[in-house]
C-alpha positions in Angstrom: 4.8 23.0 37.1 1.1 23.0 36.4 -1.0 19.9 35.4 -0.6 20.5 31.7 3.2 20.6 32.0 3.2 17.5 34.2 1.1 15.6 31.7 3.4 16.7 28.8 6.5 15.7 30.7 4.9 12.3 31.6 4.0 11.6 28.0 7.3 12.8 26.6 9.1 10.4 29.0 6.8 7.6 27.7 7.7 8.6 24.1 11.4 8.4 24.9 11.0 5.0 26.6 8.9 3.8 23.7 11.4 5.0 21.1 14.2 3.1 22.9 12.1 0.0 23.1 11.1 0.2 19.4 14.6 0.7 18.2 15.7 -2.4 20.2 12.9 -4.9 19.2 10.0 -4.1 21.4 7.2 -3.7 18.9 4.4 -3.6 21.6 5.3 -0.1 22.6 3.3 1.4 19.7 0.3 -0.9 20.0 -2.9 1.1 19.3 -6.5 0.4 20.1 -8.7 -0.9 17.3 -10.0 2.5 16.6 -6.5 4.0 16.6 -4.6 5.2 13.5 -1.0 5.2 12.4 0.8 6.8 9.5 4.1 5.0 9.8 7.5 6.3 8.6 7.6 4.1 5.5 4.2 5.3 4.3 0.6 4.3 4.3 -2.2 4.6 6.7 -3.1 1.8 9.1 -5.9 1.1 11.6 -5.0 0.0 15.2 -5.4 -3.5 16.6 -3.8 -6.9 15.9 -3.1 -6.3 12.2 -1.1 -3.2 13.0 0.8 -5.2 15.6 1.8 -7.7 13.0 2.9 -5.0 10.5 4.9 -3.3 13.2 6.7 -6.6 14.0 7.7 -6.9 10.3 8.8 -3.3 10.2 11.0 -3.6 13.2 12.7 -6.5 11.5 14.4 -4.0 9.2 17.0 -3.2 11.9 19.0 -4.9 14.6 19.4 -2.2 17.2 19.5 1.5 17.7 19.9 4.4 20.0 18.5 7.9 20.0 16.5 10.6 21.7 13.3 12.5 21.3 13.3 16.3 20.8 10.2 17.9 22.0 8.9 20.8 19.7 5.4 21.5 21.0 2.4 20.0 22.8 -0.6 20.6 24.8 -3.5 19.2 26.8 -7.1 20.1 26.4 -9.4 18.1 28.7 -8.9 14.4 28.0 -6.9 15.0 24.9 -3.1 15.6 24.6 -0.8 16.0 21.6 3.0 16.1 21.2 5.0 17.2 18.2 8.6 15.8 18.2 11.6 14.9 16.2 12.9 11.4 16.9 16.7 11.3 16.4 18.3 7.9 16.2 21.2 5.9 14.8 20.2 2.4 13.7 22.0 -0.7 12.6 19.9 -1.9 9.7 19.8 -5.6 8.7 22.2 -6.4 5.8 23.8 -3.0 5.8 27.2 -2.0 7.1 27.5 0.4 10.0 24.9 2.5 11.6 22.7 5.0 9.7 20.9 8.2 10.8 17.1 7.6 11.3 15.3 10.8 12.1 11.5 11.1 12.1 9.0 14.0 12.3 6.4 12.8 14.7 3.0 13.8 15.9 1.2 11.8 18.5 -2.3 12.1 20.0 -3.3 10.7 23.4 -6.6 10.4 25.2 -7.2 10.0 28.9 -9.4 7.2 30.1 -9.9 5.0 33.2 -6.5 3.4 32.8 -4.5 6.6 32.1 -3.2 8.2 29.0 -3.5 6.1 25.9 -1.9 6.8 22.5 -4.4 6.5 19.7 -2.7 8.2 16.8 0.9 8.3 15.6 2.2 10.0 12.4 5.9 9.6 11.7 7.8 10.3 8.5 11.5 10.8 7.7 13.0 14.2 8.5 14.3 15.3 5.1 15.4 18.7 3.9 15.3 20.6 0.6 13.4 18.5 -1.9 12.4 20.1 -5.1 8.8 19.8 -6.2 9.8 17.3 -8.8 11.5 15.1 -6.2 8.5 15.3 -4.0 6.2 14.4 -6.8 8.5 11.4 -7.7 7.9 10.1 -4.2 4.2 10.0 -4.9 4.5 7.8 -8.0 
């Protein structure tokens, strides 16, 4: 393996650990620096820092537990910048709902290398859905 492949494997392993932690109540795994950004699965755009941490805690309260895996689609490393494109597959036990439900997300994450190692500074995740008509897509925007 070369350095780029090693870095991608290292970051992908981190993403898998973080997904497992997030699904099981550890909201700190997606903490982002103040200048970081997140586009979370339920919509919106958020800046990093303490306010994001509080919103993540509230969001994680929507489910009790879950399990899953991360499917790597593409990624790369350019200098001190790395990016991963993935699908997060999971089954989640949502609060006040019977049984477990499929929770699959399309995810893009950006990392930068600094003195303490690789740091996530952007996460974009949205539900993996198929076959919406243009009218259905427009309804989501209203």
